[in-house]
VOPAGU-2260 file (C-alpha; in pm, 1 decimal, decimal comma):
REM VOPAGU-2260
SITE   aa  ch    i         X         Y         Z
SITE  MET   A    0    5542,3   10055,9    4376,4
SITE  GLU   A    1    5769,2    9980,5    4670,6
SITE  LEU   A    2    5785,3    9621,4    4788,2
SITE  ILE   A    3    5729,3    9727,3    5148,9
SITE  SER   A    4    5379,6    9852,9    5060,9
SITE  LEU   A    5    5272,1    9499,3    4971,0
SITE  ILE   A    6    5354,0    9352,8    5313,5
SITE  PRO   A    7    5018,6    9438,5    5482,9
SITE  SER   A    8    4818,8    9289,7    5192,9
SITE  PHE   A    9    5038,6    8982,3    5183,2
SITE  GLY   A   10    5004,4    8938,6    5558,4
SITE  SER   A   11    4625,1    8957,0    5535,9
SITE  PHE   A   12    4622,2    8710,5    5245,4
SITE  ALA   A   13    4850,9    8467,5    5428,7
SITE  TRP   A   14    4638,1    8489,5    5742,8
SITE  THR   A   15    4325,4    8416,0    5537,3
SITE  ILE   A   16    4484,0    8109,2    5377,8
SITE  ILE   A   17    4613,5    7979,3    5711,8
SITE  ALA   A   18    4273,8    8022,6    5878,5
SITE  PHE   A   19    4100,7    7852,3    5584,3
SITE  VAL   A   20    4339,4    7556,7    5586,3
SITE  ILE   A   21    4302,0    7511,8    5962,9
SITE  ALA   A   22    3921,0    7527,5    5948,6
SITE  LEU   A   23    3896,7    7296,2    5649,1
SITE  SER   A   24    4149,4    7048,7    5789,6
SITE  ILE   A   25    3958,0    7015,8    6116,8
SITE  ILE   A   26    3626,0    6963,4    5938,5
SITE  VAL   A   27    3770,8    6716,7    5687,2
SITE  ALA   A   28    3955,6    6523,7    5959,0
SITE  VAL   A   29    3634,1    6483,3    6159,1
SITE  HIS   A   30    3435,9    6385,1    5847,9
SITE  GLU   A   31    3685,2    6126,4    5729,9
SITE  TYR   A   32    3739,3    5992,8    6080,1
SITE  GLY   A   33    3365,6    5923,3    6091,8
SITE  HIS   A   34    3399,3    5706,8    5780,8
SITE  TYR   A   35    3711,9    5539,3    5918,3
SITE  ILE   A   36    3596,8    5456,0    6270,6
SITE  VAL   A   37    3249,3    5332,3    6176,0
SITE  GLY   A   38    3406,3    5130,3    5894,0
SITE  ARG   A   39    3642,9    4975,6    6146,4
SITE  TRP   A   40    3358,5    4902,8    6388,2
SITE  THR   A   41    3161,1    4729,6    6112,6
SITE  GLY   A   42    3455,0    4521,6    5987,2
SITE  ILE   A   43    3562,7    4728,6    5684,3
SITE  HIS   A   44    3938,8    4776,7    5660,6
SITE  ALA   A   45    4082,2    5120,2    5582,0
SITE  GLU   A   46    4406,4    5106,5    5385,9
SITE  VAL   A   47    4474,6    5483,2    5381,3
SITE  PHE   A   48    4357,8    5779,0    5587,9
SITE  SER   A   49    4479,2    6095,7    5419,0
SITE  LEU   A   50    4455,3    6462,3    5507,5
SITE  GLY   A   51    4522,4    6641,9    5182,4
SITE  PHE   A   52    4587,8    6523,9    4829,0
SITE  GLY   A   53    4893,0    6495,4    4609,2
SITE  PRO   A   54    5251,0    6414,0    4715,6
SITE  VAL   A   55    5271,7    6260,7    5062,5
SITE  LEU   A   56    5468,6    6468,0    5311,5
SITE  PHE   A   57    5449,3    6232,5    5607,8
SITE  SER   A   58    5298,5    5891,0    5672,6
SITE  ARG   A   59    5301,6    5602,9    5916,4
SITE  VAL   A   60    5132,5    5262,6    5926,0
SITE  ASP   A   61    4951,3    5165,3    6245,4
SITE  SER   A   62    4916,4    4819,4    6397,6
SITE  ARG   A   63    4596,1    4753,8    6198,8
SITE  GLY   A   64    4769,6    4815,7    5867,7
SITE  THR   A   65    4615,7    5157,1    5798,8
SITE  ARG   A   66    4846,9    5420,2    5655,3
SITE  TRP   A   67    4791,3    5764,5    5809,4
SITE  GLN   A   68    4930,8    6042,6    5594,7
SITE  PHE   A   69    4955,7    6416,9    5535,7
SITE  ALA   A   70    4967,8    6526,6    5172,0
SITE  ALA   A   71    5090,7    6847,0    5010,8
SITE  LEU   A   72    4753,2    6993,6    4904,3
SITE  PRO   A   73    4559,3    7058,9    5228,1
SITE  PHE   A   74    4219,6    7114,4    5066,3
SITE  GLY   A   75    4039,2    6792,6    5151,8
SITE  GLY   A   76    4106,5    6435,4    5246,0
SITE  PHE   A   77    3989,4    6078,8    5198,9
SITE  VAL   A   78    3974,8    5727,8    5340,6
SITE  LYS   A   79    4064,8    5451,8    5096,7
SITE  PHE   A   80    3915,6    5122,1    5201,2
SITE  LEU   A   81    4027,7    4776,2    5096,2
SITE  GLY   A   82    3900,9    4706,5    4744,5
SITE  ASP   A   83    3870,1    5073,6    4648,0
SITE  ALA   A   84    4026,1    5177,8    4317,7
SITE  ASN   A   85    4056,7    5542,5    4421,3
SITE  ALA   A   86    3976,5    5803,0    4684,3
SITE  ALA   A   87    3616,9    5824,5    4557,3
SITE  SER   A   88    3555,7    5460,7    4659,2
SITE  GLY   A   89    3545,3    5333,6    4302,2
SITE  LYS   A   90    3552,3    4956,7    4281,7
SITE  ASP   A   91    3880,6    4781,6    4201,7
SITE  GLY   A   92    3730,6    4471,1    4045,2
SITE  GLU   A   93    4057,7    4296,4    3965,6
SITE  ALA   A   94    4191,8    4338,7    4317,7
SITE  ILE   A   95    3866,6    4220,6    4475,7
SITE  ASP   A   96    3860,0    3908,2    4255,1
SITE  GLN   A   97    4192,6    3802,9    4405,1
SITE  LEU   A   98    4068,2    3826,2    4763,8
SITE  THR   A   99    3935,8    3541,8    4973,2
SITE  PRO   A  100    3570,8    3555,0    5088,4
SITE  GLU   A  101    3688,7    3663,6    5435,0
SITE  GLN   A  102    3897,8    3942,5    5284,3
SITE  ARG   A  103    3612,5    4056,8    5059,4
SITE  ARG   A  104    3397,7    4099,6    5371,3
SITE  ALA   A  105    3649,3    4363,9    5482,0
SITE  THR   A  106    3597,6    4571,9    5164,3
SITE  MET   A  107    3339,9    4845,8    5104,7
SITE  HIS   A  108    3206,9    4639,6    4816,7
SITE  GLY   A  109    3181,6    4304,9    4993,3
SITE  ALA   A  110    3053,1    4411,1    5332,0
SITE  PRO   A  111    2683,0    4380,2    5423,3
SITE  LEU   A  112    2460,6    4663,0    5307,1
SITE  TRP   A  113    2400,0    4790,1    5660,2
SITE  ALA   A  114    2776,5    4817,7    5724,7
SITE  ARG   A  115    2837,3    5007,9    5400,4
SITE  ALA   A  116    2546,8    5246,0    5457,5
SITE  ALA   A  117    2653,7    5315,7    5816,0
SITE  THR   A  118    3010,9    5382,9    5708,6
SITE  VAL   A  119    2903,5    5623,5    5435,4
SITE  ALA   A  120    2655,5    5809,2    5657,3
SITE  ALA   A  121    2910,0    5843,6    5938,1
SITE  GLY   A  122    3100,8    6125,6    5765,9
SITE  PRO   A  123    2815,4    6379,5    5761,1
SITE  VAL   A  124    2692,1    6256,8    6101,0
SITE  PHE   A  125    3032,7    6329,6    6254,9
SITE  ASN   A  126    3024,6    6678,7    6099,5
SITE  PHE   A  127    2690,8    6744,9    6267,8
SITE  ALA   A  128    2825,1    6598,2    6591,8
SITE  LEU   A  129    3120,8    6838,3    6579,8
SITE  SER   A  130    2883,2    7133,5    6541,2
SITE  ILE   A  131    2662,6    7015,2    6826,9
SITE  LEU   A  132    2967,9    6964,3    7049,5
SITE  VAL   A  133    3101,7    7314,6    6976,1
SITE  PHE   A  134    2763,9    7479,6    7034,8
SITE  ALA   A  135    2723,8    7282,6    7357,4
SITE  GLY   A  136    3062,6    7408,1    7474,9
SITE  PHE   A  137    2960,7    7762,6    7383,5
SITE  PHE   A  138    2641,5    7739,9    7591,5
SITE  LEU   A  139    2833,6    7582,8    7880,8
SITE  VAL   A  140    3097,6    7855,6    7884,7
SITE  ASN   A  141    2860,7    8149,5    7831,4
SITE  GLY   A  142    2552,5    8009,5    7999,3
SITE  VAL   A  143    2196,7    8104,9    7909,9
SITE  ALA   A  144    2001,7    8403,8    8037,6
SITE  THR   A  145    1793,1    8352,1    8349,5
SITE  ASP   A  146    1415,0    8368,6    8320,7
SITE  THR   A  147    1406,7    8703,9    8500,8
SITE  PRO   A  148    1584,1    9022,4    8381,1
SITE  VAL   A  149    1878,1    9053,4    8620,3
SITE  VAL   A  150    2183,7    9267,5    8544,0
SITE  GLY   A  151    2490,1    9044,3    8517,9
SITE  LYS   A  152    2758,5    9282,5    8394,2
SITE  LEU   A  153    2734,4    9641,5    8274,4
SITE  LYS   A  154    2879,8    9730,4    7935,5
SITE  PRO   A  155    3092,6   10044,9    7890,9
SITE  LEU   A  156    2862,4   10313,1    7749,2
SITE  PRO   A  157    2885,5   10691,8    7697,6
SITE  PHE   A  158    2602,7   10746,4    7945,6
SITE  GLU   A  159    2624,0   10990,2    8237,4
SITE  GLY   A  160    2430,5   10921,8    8554,2
SITE  GLN   A  161    2441,3   10541,7    8517,7
SITE  SER   A  162    2287,2   10394,8    8832,6
SITE  LEU   A  163    2221,8   10031,0    8745,1
SITE  LEU   A  164    2442,1    9782,3    8929,3
SITE  PRO   A  165    2525,9    9414,5    8875,0
SITE  GLY   A  166    2268,4    9201,8    9053,5
SITE  ASP   A  167    1980,9    9446,9    9005,0
SITE  LYS   A  168    1656,2    9269,8    8920,6
SITE  ILE   A  169    1462,0    9490,9    8678,1
SITE  LEU   A  170    1098,2    9509,0    8785,6
SITE  ALA   A  171     982,2    9778,2    8541,6
SITE  MET   A  172    1103,5   10026,2    8278,2
SITE  ASP   A  173     936,0   10367,4    8252,3
SITE  GLY   A  174     640,6   10220,5    8439,0
SITE  THR   A  175     602,9    9904,6    8227,4
SITE  PRO   A  176     632,5    9588,1    8444,3
SITE  THR   A  177     901,6    9338,0    8340,8
SITE  PRO   A  178     845,8    9024,7    8553,1
SITE  ASP   A  179    1032,9    8799,6    8310,3
SITE  MET   A  180    1267,9    8818,6    8011,0
SITE  THR   A  181     983,7    8790,1    7761,8
SITE  SER   A  182     804,7    9093,4    7904,7
SITE  PHE   A  183    1138,5    9276,6    7931,3
SITE  VAL   A  184    1200,5    9228,5    7558,5
SITE  GLU   A  185     842,8    9335,4    7478,1
SITE  ALA   A  186     879,9    9645,5    7696,0
SITE  THR   A  187    1209,4    9730,8    7526,2
SITE  THR   A  188    1040,4    9714,4    7185,6
SITE  ALA   A  189     759,1    9940,8    7302,7
SITE  LEU   A  190     984,1   10208,0    7456,9
SITE  THR   A  191    1036,2   10536,9    7276,6
SITE  PRO   A  192    1410,8   10582,9    7208,4
SITE  SER   A  193    1563,5   10821,0    7460,8
SITE  ALA   A  194    1896,0   10887,8    7629,4
SITE  SER   A  195    1765,8   10786,0    7970,9
SITE  VAL   A  196    1516,0   10532,8    8105,2
SITE  GLN   A  197    1378,8   10502,6    8459,3
SITE  TYR   A  198    1432,2   10151,6    8596,0
SITE  LEU   A  199    1243,1   10008,6    8893,4
SITE  VAL   A  200    1481,9    9754,3    9043,3
SITE  ASP   A  201    1504,7    9512,3    9331,8
SITE  ARG   A  202    1849,7    9567,8    9483,2
SITE  GLN   A  203    1929,4    9327,4    9766,8
SITE  GLY   A  204    1567,9    9332,8    9884,1
SITE  ALA   A  205    1517,7    9707,7    9848,1
SITE  THR   A  206    1299,9    9854,6    9571,4
SITE  LEU   A  207    1457,3   10156,1    9401,1
SITE  THR   A  208    1396,2   10375,1    9097,2
SITE  VAL   A  209    1722,2   10454,3    8919,3
SITE  PRO   A  210    1815,2   10608,3    8582,4
SITE  GLY   A  211    1990,5   10406,5    8318,7
SITE  PRO   A  212    2062,7   10396,4    7944,5
SITE  PHE   A  213    1815,3   10283,5    7683,2
SITE  PRO   A  214    1803,3    9901,6    7724,0
SITE  MET   A  215    1892,2    9838,1    7358,3
SITE  PRO   A  216    2145,3   10111,0    7276,3
SITE  PRO   A  217    2319,0   10141,6    6936,6
SITE  ILE   A  218    2607,3    9922,2    7052,8
SITE  ALA   A  219    2793,2    9666,1    6844,3
SITE  ASP   A  220    2749,7    9340,2    7032,6
SITE  GLY   A  221    2912,9    9171,5    6735,9
SITE  VAL   A  222    3056,2    9261,0    6396,5
SITE  GLN   A  223    2996,5    9014,0    6116,7
SITE  PRO   A  224    3290,1    8896,4    5903,5
SITE  GLN   A  225    3318,0    9048,7    5555,9
SITE  SER   A  226    3066,3    9320,9    5639,6
SITE  ALA   A  227    3064,7    9694,9    5579,6
SITE  ALA   A  228    3116,0    9747,0    5953,8
SITE  GLN   A  229    3424,6    9527,3    5963,8
SITE  ASP   A  230    3564,5    9689,5    5649,7
SITE  VAL   A  231    3579,4   10028,7    5825,5
SITE  GLY   A  232    3725,3    9883,0    6144,6
SITE  LEU   A  233    3423,1    9875,2    6375,7
SITE  GLU   A  234    3468,0    9642,9    6672,0
SITE  PRO   A  235    3242,9    9476,7    6932,1
SITE  GLY   A  236    3169,4    9731,8    7204,5
SITE  ASP   A  237    3162,9   10033,0    6970,7
SITE  VAL   A  238    2866,2   10265,3    7021,6
SITE  ILE   A  239    2715,6   10468,6    6735,9
SITE  LEU   A  240    2639,7   10817,5    6867,9
SITE  ALA   A  241    2515,8   10979,8    6546,7
SITE  ILE   A  242    2452,1   10911,8    6177,9
SITE  ASP   A  243    2512,0   11197,0    5933,3
SITE  GLY   A  244    2511,4   11433,2    6230,5
SITE  VAL   A  245    2176,3   11312,7    6371,9
SITE  GLN   A  246    2204,7   11179,7    6727,7
SITE  ILE   A  247    2069,8   10830,9    6798,8
SITE  THR   A  248    2014,7   10654,3    7130,8
SITE  ALA   A  249    1858,8   10319,5    7031,5
SITE  PHE   A  250    1964,1   10033,7    6808,9
SITE  GLU   A  251    1630,0   10047,1    6629,0
SITE  GLU   A  252    1715,2   10402,1    6512,4
SITE  LEU   A  253    2041,0   10268,9    6369,4
SITE  ARG   A  254    1859,1    9980,1    6200,9
SITE  ASP   A  255    1588,1   10203,3    6055,3
SITE  THR   A  256    1837,1   10460,2    5924,6
SITE  VAL   A  257    2052,2   10193,6    5759,1
SITE  GLY   A  258    1744,3   10021,4    5617,3
SITE  ALA   A  259    1622,7   10346,0    5460,0
SITE  SER   A  260    1963,4   10441,7    5320,2
SITE  ASP   A  261    1907,0   10267,1    4985,4
SITE  GLY   A  262    2278,5   10189,8    4984,9
SITE  LYS   A  263    2396,4   10548,8    5018,7
SITE  PRO   A  264    2713,2   10616,5    5225,9
SITE  LEU   A  265    2655,0   10695,9    5592,5
SITE  LEU   A  266    2888,1   10895,4    5815,7
SITE  MET   A  267    2880,1   10753,6    6166,2
SITE  THR   A  268    3014,0   10907,8    6485,3
SITE  VAL   A  269    3151,8   10621,0    6692,2
SITE  TRP   A  270    3239,0   10604,7    7063,6
SITE  ARG   A  271    3507,9   10358,5    7172,5
SITE  ASN   A  272    3659,2   10343,9    7522,0
SITE  GLY   A  273    3597,4   10712,1    7593,9
SITE  ALA   A  274    3713,7   10845,5    7255,9
SITE  THR   A  275    3508,8   10930,5    6946,7
SITE  PHE   A  276    3586,8   10905,2    6576,9
SITE  GLU   A  277    3402,4   10905,8    6247,7
SITE  ALA   A  278    3358,5   10615,4    6008,3
SITE  ALA   A  279    3202,0   10634,2    5662,0
SITE  LEU   A  280    3048,8   10311,0    5541,2
SITE  VAL   A  281    2816,8   10192,8    5267,2
SITE  PRO   A  282    2529,6    9956,5    5361,8
SITE  ARG   A  283    2499,4    9639,4    5157,2
SITE  ARG   A  284    2188,2    9475,1    5019,5
SITE  MET   A  285    2155,0    9134,3    5187,8
SITE  ASP   A  286    1907,8    8845,8    5185,8
SITE  ILE   A  287    1833,4    8764,5    5550,5
SITE  PRO   A  288    1647,2    8454,0    5678,0
SITE  LYS   A  289    1328,8    8532,8    5872,0
SITE  THR   A  290    1241,6    8359,8    6198,3
SITE  GLU   A  291     915,1    8227,0    6058,7
SITE  GLY   A  292    1089,6    8100,7    5743,4
SITE  GLY   A  293    1175,2    8251,7    5408,4
SITE  PHE   A  294    1397,6    8551,7    5341,4
SITE  GLU   A  295    1376,3    8928,8    5331,5
SITE  THR   A  296    1607,3    9169,1    5149,6
SITE  ARG   A  297    1744,1    9454,8    5359,2
SITE  TRP   A  298    2024,0    9709,2    5366,2
SITE  LEU   A  299    2271,2    9611,5    5638,4
SITE  ILE   A  300    2611,3    9709,1    5774,2
SITE  GLY   A  301    2681,6    9379,5    5956,0
SITE  MET   A  302    2654,7    9501,2    6315,0
SITE  ASN   A  303    2462,5    9294,5    6572,8
SITE  GLY   A  304    2282,8    9476,8    6850,6
SITE  GLY   A  305    2264,4    9388,6    7217,8
SITE  LEU   A  306    2142,5    9500,6    7559,5
SITE  ALA   A  307    2310,2    9773,6    7763,4
SITE  PHE   A  308    2414,1    9500,6    8005,5
SITE  THR   A  309    2493,6    9132,0    7997,5
SITE  PRO   A  310    2202,0    8947,4    8159,8
SITE  GLN   A  311    2269,9    8720,2    8452,3
SITE  THR   A  312    2318,2    8367,4    8323,0
SITE  ARG   A  313    2282,5    8012,2    8447,2
SITE  THR   A  314    2437,6    7684,8    8341,0
SITE  PRO   A  315    2190,5    7475,5    8138,6
SITE  GLY   A  316    2116,4    7116,8    8239,2
SITE  ALA   A  317    2227,2    6822,0    8027,6
SITE  LEU   A  318    1899,4    6775,1    7839,8
SITE  GLU   A  319    1857,1    7148,6    7785,4
SITE  LEU   A  320    2216,0    7169,0    7662,1
SITE  ILE   A  321    2155,4    6893,9    7407,6
SITE  GLY   A  322    1836,1    7063,8    7294,5
SITE  LEU   A  323    2000,1    7404,4    7256,9
SITE  SER   A  324    2306,0    7279,4    7065,5
SITE  THR   A  325    2105,7    7043,9    6845,0
SITE  GLY   A  326    1853,4    7318,8    6778,9
SITE  GLU   A  327    2128,9    7557,8    6671,4
SITE  THR   A  328    2266,1    7297,6    6429,4
SITE  TRP   A  329    1919,3    7226,9    6292,8
SITE  ARG   A  330    1860,1    7601,0    6247,2
SITE  ILE   A  331    2166,9    7621,2    6021,8
SITE  VAL   A  332    2045,0    7320,6    5821,7
SITE  LYS   A  333    1695,9    7469,4    5775,4
SITE  THR   A  334    1832,8    7810,8    5680,5
SITE  SER   A  335    2074,9    7657,0    5430,1
SITE  LEU   A  336    1806,8    7445,5    5264,5
SITE  SER   A  337    1564,8    7738,8    5256,8
SITE  GLY   A  338    1832,5    7962,1    5104,4
SITE  LEU   A  339    1913,1    7705,1    4837,0
SITE  GLY   A  340    1545,6    7668,2    4750,6
SITE  HIS   A  341    1498,6    8044,9    4728,9
SITE  MET   A  342    1805,4    8079,3    4504,1
SITE  ILE   A  343    1678,1    7807,8    4270,8
SITE  SER   A  344    1335,9    7974,0    4250,8
SITE  GLY   A  345    1494,8    8313,6    4193,5
SITE  ALA   A  346    1341,8    8464,2    4509,5
SITE  ILE   A  347    1686,1    8570,5    4631,2
SITE  SER   A  348    2012,5    8637,0    4451,9
SITE  SER   A  349    2231,4    8341,2    4353,2
SITE  CYS   A  350    2523,5    8551,8    4478,6
SITE  ASN   A  351    2438,5    8414,1    4823,2
SITE  LEU   A  352    2615,1    8093,4    4714,1
SITE  ARG   A  353    2984,8    8134,5    4783,1
SITE  GLY   A  354    3281,2    7924,4    4675,1
SITE  PRO   A  355    3629,5    7855,7    4813,0
SITE  ILE   A  356    3745,1    8218,3    4793,2
SITE  GLY   A  357    3442,3    8342,1    4985,0
SITE  ILE   A  358    3476,4    8068,0    5245,7
SITE  ALA   A  359    3847,7    8142,5    5283,1
SITE  GLU   A  360    3775,9    8513,8    5331,4
SITE  SER   A  361    3512,6    8431,0    5592,6
SITE  SER   A  362    3761,7    8202,7    5769,5
SITE  GLY   A  363    4019,9    8478,4    5788,7
SITE  ALA   A  364    3764,9    8738,8    5897,9
SITE  ALA   A  365    3632,0    8510,1    6173,2
SITE  ALA   A  366    3985,0    8433,4    6292,2
SITE  THR   A  367    4067,5    8804,3    6323,7
SITE  GLN   A  368    3775,6    8840,5    6567,2
SITE  GLY   A  369    3923,6    8591,6    6811,5
SITE  VAL   A  370    3939,9    8223,0    6891,5
SITE  ALA   A  371    3574,5    8197,6    6999,5
SITE  SER   A  372    3450,5    8351,6    6674,4
SITE  PHE   A  373    3674,8    8121,1    6470,5
SITE  ILE   A  374    3558,3    7809,2    6655,7
SITE  LEU   A  375    3192,9    7905,9    6604,1
SITE  PHE   A  376    3266,2    7959,7    6235,5
SITE  ILE   A  377    3414,4    7607,9    6217,1
SITE  ALA   A  378    3097,5    7470,1    6377,1
SITE  MET   A  379    2873,7    7644,8    6124,2
SITE  LEU   A  380    3093,6    7538,9    5832,3
SITE  SER   A  381    3099,6    7181,1    5961,3
SITE  THR   A  382    2719,1    7174,5    5952,5
SITE  ALA   A  383    2723,9    7309,5    5596,7
SITE  VAL   A  384    2979,2    7046,8    5486,7
SITE  GLY   A  385    2778,0    6767,2    5647,0
SITE  LEU   A  386    2460,7    6887,5    5478,0
SITE  MET   A  387    2626,6    6925,5    5138,1
SITE  ASN   A  388    2763,7    6572,5    5155,5
SITE  LEU   A  389    2411,1    6439,2    5205,4
SITE  PHE   A  390    2290,2    6580,2    4874,7
SITE  PRO   A  391    2192,8    6288,6    4645,3
SITE  ILE   A  392    2472,6    6354,7    4398,7
SITE  PRO   A  393    2692,7    6063,1    4290,9
SITE  VAL   A  394    3048,7    6110,6    4423,2
SITE  LEU   A  395    2908,9    6263,7    4743,6
SITE  ASP   A  396    2803,7    6052,8    5043,4
SITE  GLY   A  397    2439,7    6124,2    4968,1
SITE  GLY   A  398    2479,0    5971,4    4622,3
SITE  HIS   A  399    2628,7    5654,3    4770,8
SITE  LEU   A  400    2339,0    5633,4    5015,5
SITE  VAL   A  401    2096,8    5654,1    4721,0
SITE  PHE   A  402    2278,5    5360,7    4560,6
SITE  HIS   A  403    2247,9    5168,2    4887,6
SITE  ALA   A  404    1877,7    5250,7    4907,7
SITE  TYR   A  405    1835,4    5120,8    4550,4
SITE  GLU   A  406    2011,0    4800,3    4650,8
SITE  ALA   A  407    1791,0    4763,9    4957,6
SITE  VAL   A  408    1477,7    4792,0    4743,6
SITE  THR   A  409    1584,0    4582,5    4441,9
SITE  GLY   A  410    1807,8    4334,0    4621,6
SITE  LYS   A  411    2108,5    4412,6    4402,7
SITE  PRO   A  412    2340,2    4710,0    4355,9
SITE  PRO   A  413    2349,7    4916,5    4035,0
SITE  SER   A  414    2571,3    4767,2    3766,7
SITE  ASP   A  415    2936,2    4872,5    3750,0
SITE  LYS   A  416    2868,5    5040,1    3414,5
SITE  ALA   A  417    2576,7    5239,4    3556,1
SITE  LEU   A  418    2782,3    5337,5    3859,9
SITE  ARG   A  419    3068,5    5463,8    3643,7
SITE  LEU   A  420    2828,6    5670,6    3432,3
SITE  LEU   A  421    2645,2    5813,2    3732,5
SITE  MET   A  422    2971,3    5894,1    3910,7
SITE  SER   A  423    3095,4    6078,1    3601,2
SITE  LEU   A  424    2772,0    6276,4    3580,1
SITE  GLY   A  425    2786,5    6351,4    3950,4
SITE  LEU   A  426    3145,0    6469,8    3925,7
SITE  ALA   A  427    3054,7    6693,9    3631,5
SITE  ALA   A  428    2760,5    6841,0    3825,6
SITE  LEU   A  429    2978,7    6901,8    4130,1
SITE  LEU   A  430    3251,4    7070,3    3925,7
SITE  THR   A  431    2991,5    7287,5    3752,3
SITE  LEU   A  432    2856,3    7396,5    4089,6
SITE  MET   A  433    3208,1    7473,6    4213,0
SITE  VAL   A  434    3284,1    7683,0    3903,5
SITE  PHE   A  435    2955,4    7870,9    3948,0
SITE  ALA   A  436    3032,8    7938,1    4316,8
SITE  LEU   A  437    3385,3    8047,8    4227,8
SITE  GLY   A  438    3237,4    8287,5    3971,7
SITE  ASN   A  439    3020,5    8433,9    4248,9
SITE  ASP   A  440    3334,7    8484,4    4459,3
SITE  ILE   A  441    3493,4    8680,7    4178,1
SITE  PHE   A  442    3207,5    8875,2    4023,4
SITE  CYS   A  443    2942,0    8920,2    4294,5
SITE  PRO   A  444    2968,8    9233,4    4512,2
């Protein structure tokens, strides 16, 4: 094998690693900064703030005596507070015994319970805050659809006789009134797939009937990372004209054909910027969360549908923006918890749990789709990291919060011996989970 033939694979691998390190570093930095800043606000002194583990590549000490450092292994980070024996906040009993009462107050082990609990909880909270901030920025930049169906921008489509124009308010489709977006979506669902639809529109005060494409054509509004569609090079904006030689005009025809494929290869005729080509892909069996809760198993290619036009948008108000971004973060939390519960019960495949290799591949795939896609991926991963850290497993933040809750109820913390045992068990459980997830990365399809 010639060395030159390895360059494309190496380039893809390097890009995946770089994207993964960037995503993880941002999430870890935000998480650990939450611990650091809330600890500082509550009077707990941080001795070290580290991004990465292992040999230190660069460090500096600030005016408060905290050492900020970058280490050689960029796969995590930690804050070491005064009185900690290690990065996992184990107690350094000998060092604490040598401190004055005032100095002990500045340790994680001598501070009031409320200060310790707030400092521990701050890491996951900052992860959620990062997600909310990113989603808020996304809604601000892209806006939200207006309450009435108004054409904002037309998408390039292989449709002759297109007569819709930006600014058209759609009053009806094939005789079905569409006074608002809800009725427009309902009318779209009820329409029989066809190459042309008659639109009744309000155009600058004049009522006209004009032809246009099916409102939900077989267009790729988005292509999911690590999907069958991405594997064959499909891109956002591609239009599927036919499957196995059978012409299609609606996204529902694409969805139904893929769903009934039973995993058999499909030959798709694709239109892109005026040119056509063929792409053969194999649908994959996936467990998909349902809107009403739970999961359903379907054959998918990883292509998101969309309207034939971009609806006119508006900028959401402050309260609406908070509600939308918080709701998106909460949706990820609910879906993650539901997925975990369904995997434990055996309702869906445990292959849905991915480890570092799978996350790294998703990072690289999201980065190849552009900055916006990568930033949204970081937001979703940040929510997942925040949620995982709240699990009541010793070593994780959630385990520490359980210890604090025990102390609040009994009036005293668990003994040092019990803490050491529980931390060891927690570490073993976490490593077992990581090995299992890594096995999924390697052996699951």
